[in-house]
N, C-alpha and C positions, 0 to 999 in steps of 0.2 A: 290298873296302869295303861291300858289298851286308851280310857277316857281320856286321861293325861297327855298319851301320845295325838290321840285325836285333836284335843284342845289346842298342842303347841302346832301341829300342822295348819290348823285352821285359822292361826294367827297368822301364822307364816303366808299361808295363802290368800288371807285377805290382803295384808302389805302386796304381794306380788300381785292380786287383782288390781288394787290401784295404781301401782306402775306399768301395767299393761295397758300399752294404746288400743284403741277400739277396732277393730277389724274391720277393712273397708272393703276390700276386694272378695268375690265370694271363692271358697274353698270347698265349697260342698262336695263335689264331684271328686276331688283329690283326697279330699283327706277327711271328709265325714263332719266339720264343722261348719258354724252358722255364723254371718254377721247379724248384729240387730234387727236390719231391713228384712233379712229371710225369716227370723224369728216371729218377727211379729205376721210376716204373710203367711207362715206357717201354724200361727195363732189363731188368725183370721179364718183359715179354713179350717181349723179345729172348730171353733166356735159356731161357725155355719152348719156343720155337719152333727157335730153335739150339743145341741144348747144347755146341755146341763154345765158346760164351761161356760164362762165369762172373764172378760177382760178387767182388769183390778189396778186402782192407783197404790194403795198404799198410803203408808205415813209422809206426806208431802214435805217432810226434811230428808226422806231417804231417796227423792224421786232421782232417778238416773238419767241426766241428760241426753244422754244418745239413744232412747225410748221416748214414743210419744208418753207424753202426761196419762192420758187415759188408756194406755196399753202397757203399763211397766211389767205386771206378770198376770197369770191366768188362774182362775179360781172355780174348782166346784166345792159344793158342801154335802153336808150328811148324807157322804155316801157308806152303805151299811156293811158292817163287816161281820158274817154270822160265827162264823168260826176261828179257832186259835190254831196256828199252822203245827203245832204237835199233835192238834186230830185229825191232820191230813195223812193218808195214807202214801209215803213217800216211797213205799217198794212198789206202788204201781204208778203215782203220778209224778214222779221227780227225773229228771236226766239232766246230762250237764250237755251245755251248747257252747262250743269251741271257737273262738276264730280262729283264722288260718294259722296265725303263727305259734297257737298251741298253748299259750299263757293265759292265766285267768277264766275268763269264760262266766257266763251265764248260767242259772239254776232255770231250766224250763221243769214248770210244776205244771204243766199240762199238756203232755205230746200226745198225739191222737195214733199212736202206735199202741194197740190193745192186746200186743201180747207182753204180758208180764213174768214167763216163766224165768228170766235172769233177773226180775226186780229184786227177789228177795239179798240175791249174792251183791247186788248193785248196792244196797242199802247200806251193809256191812261195810263197805269199802269207805276209804277215807277220802276227802276231796283231791288228795294229790293222786290217789290209785285211781279216781275216777276219771281224771284229766287223760287217762292214756288211753280210755275206750274210743271206740272207734263214732262217736256220736258226730263226729265234726262233718265224716264223710256223708251220715244221712241227714245231717243238716243242709248240707251242699248242693245234694241230690233233690231235695223237698222244697227249698226254699223257693225255687224258681217259679213251681207251681202254686205256691202257698200265695204268694206275693200277685199272682196274675189274677186273682180274686180282686185284687183292689183295682180301684182306676186310675192307673197309673198313666194313661195316655194324655190326659189334661195338658195343655199346653198352658202357659202363663196368659195369654190372651184369654183362652175358653175358661179359665178359673176365674178369671175377672169379672167376667160376664156373668159366673152364675154367681159369685157375689154380690152383684148387683141387681140382677132381676130375680126375685125372689117368684115369678110366676113360671118360671123356665123347670122348677123342681120338680123332679120326678120321684112320686111318693114308693116307686118299683125297684128307684136304684139302689144297688145293695152298699152303697155308700152314704145311704143317708139313715140317720139314727129313728129308730121308730117312733113315730109321733106318738104315741100310745104310752110311751114308758111312763112309768108313776112310781118314783122310789118307795112314797108311802105305801101303793098299795102292793110294792113288790116285799115287804118287810113280811117275815112271817108272824104267827102268832106266838103269844108270850110263852106259850106251853106246847108240847107236841103229845100225843094221843096217851104215849108214854107215860106221860108226866114231866118228862126231863125239861129244865128251863133253857130256852134258849138267850144266852148271854150276848145279845147285840148290841155291837158297838157302831157308833160312827165316826167319818171322819171327813174332815176339811183337807184336800189336796190342792198344792200350788205347782205354778211351773213357771220358774225364772229363768234368765237368762245370765248365764256365768261368764261374764266378760273375761278371765282367765283361761276358762278352758274350751270357749266359746261355744258353747253346747247349752241347750235345756237342763234345769236342773229339777227334780221334783223334792216337795215339802208335805211332809205330813203332819197332822194335828187331831188327835182322837180323844171323843167322849164315850164315855158308858152308858150304858140304859137309863141312865137317870141324869145325864147330860154334864155330868165330873168330869173334868179334865184327867184323862188317863196319865198313870205314872210313866217315867221312862222305860222303866219294867214291864209294865202290862204294854206298851208300845211295841217293844223289841219281841212279845207275843206272838206281834200280828206280822213278825217279819222273818222270811226265810232262816233257818238258823245259819246255813253256810254264808248267808250275807250281815248279819244280826253284828252289831259293834265293829264291823270292819268296811263293807260297802254303805251300810247305813250307820248313821252316826248324828251326834246331836250337835246342833249348829246355830249360830244366830241367823233369824232369818235377814236376808238383804233390804225387805220391804216394811215390816211389821215390827214392831217393838212388843218386846216381850221376851219370857223365857226362850231359853233354844227349843229349836223345833227339831223333829226327826228329818233328817233329808237323806236322799240316795246319791252318793259321790259319784260327780260325772266325771272322773279321770278316763272312765275307761268307755263313755259312752258314744266319743267320735270314732274309736275302732269299730265299734259294734256297727256302729252305722254305715263306716266306710267297707264293711264285711257284706251289709247288705246293698250296697249299691254295686259292688262288685260282681255279686251274683246276680242280682237282675239285668245289669250290661251283659255279664256272660247270656244270659239267656236270651239277648235279642230286644232287651225291653228298655225303658227309660225310667228313672226313678226320679220325679219332679221332686225340687224341695218344699215344695207347699203341705208333701205328703211326712214330712219329716216326724211332726207331733204324733199325728196317726200311729205311725210305726215305732215311734218312742216309747208312745205307753203301752205298745204290745208288749214290747223285751222288757220294760220295767216290772211289769206285771209279774213275772220270776220273782222278782224281790218280796215283792208284798202280795202272795197269792190269794190270801182270803179278802180283799178290800176290793168288792167289786163295782170299781169305778168305770170298766172300759165296755160300753155300750155303742161302739164306732162299728167300722167293718168287722167282718170274722176274717181273722187271719191266722190259718194253722201251722204252728209250728213244726 
């Protein structure tokens, strides 16, 4: 039934997106949304600092006129996924991150708080009960310090200079991805000393621009260790159960023909980003629009915690 509902919603939103005019004026600071030009700027920043990501065109018949032909969406391939979500110890690794309005929220599967004395009780609660906890207060207190690790002070001109002159790159800059990173070398052996076989899956990830919601949208497509496409049920094994079939749904990719792909629905993206912007501003700093996708990938990681795609800056929730 949920799949039928998602299909109907997807069709309706497709029509709505077609009728929605392209956003021209920036509303990033006010509402957390992006214009197509800002999406491209944030994408250029991501590609520059994390070369595992690249721009792609997709199917020629699906090119969006409001985006450059060679920058229709972002793509990274063969991202390892070593564990299923059910293998995570949720009692120690999962907590709820709430926006200021107290509605919805994200599941942070990588909190830094090592105190797990209340973990077992939290794991037994329902999602509605968890929303009443005080995680939002902790988030608000710690987020300013966490974002301070990022290079948020770059102005537009400074960012453009970095993009144009690769000789100015600083290998010690925390914002740079490690140049020695190699996904093939990072993969574990096919078996552990105990003899247990590690079922390593790989995923291709796409980031598109959603004209209706005016935010980025993440798409994932998985393969097993033999490079056979994963079924829908198998891919849902790699999605946090708080989001499976609700936040993550199977829909038609806007740039690639073929069967439906798993997508993280963007209906709350702007709200979450607005919360980040407000928190940074209250701390006396400014969050530049070029950092959008860097932070976007951080909070979306909570939805697909075992797909290890993020090798950019450290960002502690």
